[in-house]
C-alpha angles and dihedrals in degrees: 000000000000120000114270115210113213097223097039120107119233134192121228090257092054091045091049090052093048094047092039095226133132127264091252091052092053090049091050092048091052093046093050093046094244088129119038112220142161123230113230119180092343094309129098122243119198127198116232091237089064090056091047090050089058097047097038112037091162088062089055091048090053091049091050090048091052092046093051091048091052092045090053091053092050093048091049091050092049093047090055091061 
């Protein structure tokens, strides 16, 4: 598998090649919202972090855990004011 950079922008063809799925599967994933993408000039553009989220759900879970921990600290700090 080639390296996917989180902030890089990929076309559907590049995403399909990285994920090793068919064209119809990519279309279905986009339609169902499994992959978040932006449409530019009639073509979809997908951020690398969306691809990484699909292939590495444990990475996303860790990010959510870190975010919630930080949010809790901020809320506690604000509530003390």
